[in-house]
C-alpha angles and dihedrals in degrees: 000000000000118000122175120236124213105242104151109070116211091208096058091242128098104273119240101162094258123131091257095044107033125177116251103244117238121184110256097022124130110264120200127209113253096021126116125236132187120219132162092357092304134104122235134186117216110231095187141023110265112184106201103008117209097166114090117226109267095034108151114257096015106131088178090079122061117194109229100174 
């Protein structure tokens, strides 16, 4: 099964899932609880493991994503 991996950081620093170095979210990637992801110019915290994740951050009704900024 193919799952994309975030390799191009939006912050200019090597991503590690921290608040300062979030992963760039790609539809279908593995998302890990407690890690940060950037999407659409905003920062989100994953509140659950989603493997693979097919729900974009900011999707209405998705408690698994918390908007940080």
